C-alpha positions, 0 to 999 in steps of 0.5 A: 503494510510495512517491509522487512525491518533490517537493523544494521550498525553503521559508523557515523560516517556511513550514517551520514551518507545513508540519511542525509538528503540526496539533494545535499551539496558535495562536501567541498561545496559552499552551503546554500544560504537562505534556501527556499524550496520551490513553489509548486503549483497545482495545475489541476491535472485530470486523468484519462477515462479509459484504464491503462490497467484493470482487472474486472475479475469477470472470469472464474479460477485463479487470478490472471497471471498476465496481470498479477504476481505474488509475494510468497512465504512467511517470516513476519514481513517486517510486521510480526505477521503470522501467515505464509503467503501462497499463490494457491487457489484456496487463498486467491481465487475469482468467482461470480465476478469477484476476487476473493483473498482468503486467510486460512487456519492452515499451517505452512512453513513456520506459520499457522495461517496461509493467505495471499499477497497479490502484486501488479508489478508485472504489468500494472504500474504508474508514475502519477495517475488514479488508482481505484478499487471496489472492495468489501472488507473482512468481517472477522474476529480480531487478528485480520489486517486487509490492505490495498496499497502501493510500493515503488517498482524500484527503490531509487531512494533506498529501502523502505521507507525511504522510497515511499509507500501509499496505503489506499485502504487498510482495515484491522478486524478488531476495529472493523468500521474504521478505514485508514488512508496512509502515506509513508516517507523517510521522515514519517513512517510506520505509526508516525506516517501521515494517516487519516481515518474514515468511519464506514459503517458498511465496509464489511457488508457492502462494496465501497470505492477506495481511490488515490489521485496522485499528481506531482502536486499532491497525493489525495485519497477518496472513499466513495468519491469523498476526499478523505486525505491530502498530502501536498508535495513540500518541494524539499526532495525525496525525504518527504516526496519520493513519489516521483517514481513508478509505483504498483499495487498490492492487495493482501490480507494478513493475520496478526502483525504489529497492527493487525494483531495489536489486540491479539489474534482470535482462534477463530479469526480464519477463514477471513475473506476480503473481496475485490470487485475491480481495480483500475489504473488511469494515467494522469493527463500531462499539461 
């Protein structure tokens, strides 16, 4: 899922400041000749077995406010989405041990649908570690777009996509059995991001585990513990590896958007529901 798209005109000088690598030498310094990126080593990091943050959703009512906040409102969210995100119990609630995020055909503000976008930034974030969630994805007509994903707590390297994004799971309902793991940085983002697609025949009828293992060496994605994605840190700096900062998780269900609505939005797309059985964060064990 992408952020607000802001188009600003710059002079050529400002463009250079904005898009040159943060590791570029000062203007008056001598250029680096025959620079070779450092060789990174996979140290085989492991992860703690006790979660540092989790929600098992073993309660009834609205999601735990000590763990979750919300992104609220409409306006497209940089993706031409058609929902207004709320924190209302009709859009996010917990029952029978499961979180339900439900998109409704309900006008609010300037939008014709409501849904929820939950954010763990309040207390659930990591710098390197494992995040896994068990989820059942929406079985809906075309137009729904579900995601479990990660954003930085602080945009140290600039606005999206410069500070990075990790999409642990995305699914669009017009292509319901294909699930996507993606990574975005300042060089590869949006439709040109690093993406691997996995076919899961029962993703809308059964719970499956969606996981990321994130270390200084690589971001690796796993579905049901089978590795489906790898992006190795090239050692060239934040242009490709902004993933050396704290990240938190988001869980949301959008309606429409540049991807979710690429085949149109069915008039009966709502109600659509994504179910999450649990989400857990495990710290990486440093060597």
